[in-house]
C-alpha positions as CSV (number, residue, x, y, z in Angstrom):
1,M,74.1,98.9,93.9
2,T,76.4,101.9,93.6
3,K,79.8,101.9,95.2
4,K,80.6,104.3,98.0
5,V,83.1,107.0,97.3
6,H,85.8,105.5,99.5
7,E,85.4,102.2,97.7
8,Q,86.0,103.8,94.3
9,V,89.0,105.5,95.8
10,A,90.3,102.2,97.1
11,D,89.9,100.6,93.7
12,E,91.7,103.6,92.1
13,Q,94.5,103.2,94.7
14,Y,94.8,99.6,93.8
15,R,95.2,100.4,90.1
16,L,97.8,103.0,90.7
17,F,99.9,100.7,92.9
18,K,99.7,98.0,90.2
19,M,100.7,100.4,87.5
20,A,103.6,101.7,89.7
21,G,104.9,98.1,89.7
22,Y,104.1,97.2,93.3
23,S,103.3,93.5,94.1
24,E,99.8,92.2,94.0
25,D,100.0,91.8,97.8
26,R,101.1,95.3,98.5
27,A,98.4,96.8,96.2
28,R,95.7,94.7,97.9
29,R,96.9,95.8,101.3
30,E,96.8,99.4,100.3
31,Q,93.3,99.0,98.8
32,A,92.1,97.4,102.1
33,A,93.6,100.1,104.2
34,T,92.0,102.8,102.1
35,R,88.6,101.1,102.2
36,E,88.9,100.7,106.0
37,Y,89.9,104.3,106.5
38,G,87.0,105.5,104.3
39,R,84.5,103.4,106.3
40,R,85.7,104.9,109.6
41,M,85.4,108.4,108.2
42,A,81.9,107.6,107.0
43,E,80.9,106.4,110.5
44,Q,82.4,109.5,112.1
45,R,80.3,111.7,109.8
46,S,77.1,109.7,110.5
47,K,77.7,110.0,114.2
48,G,78.2,113.8,113.9
49,K,74.8,114.2,112.1
50,R,72.8,112.6,115.0
């Protein structure tokens, strides 16, 4: 199964935060927030198409 774009972005966000020296916890939270945001945007788009 391929990842959705917002999930790739979330993983990338996580990597960047880790490289920038943030704690594991902070990086995970950022990843979760990005993923959640992406999911909402995707739902909005699918609603708009109907």
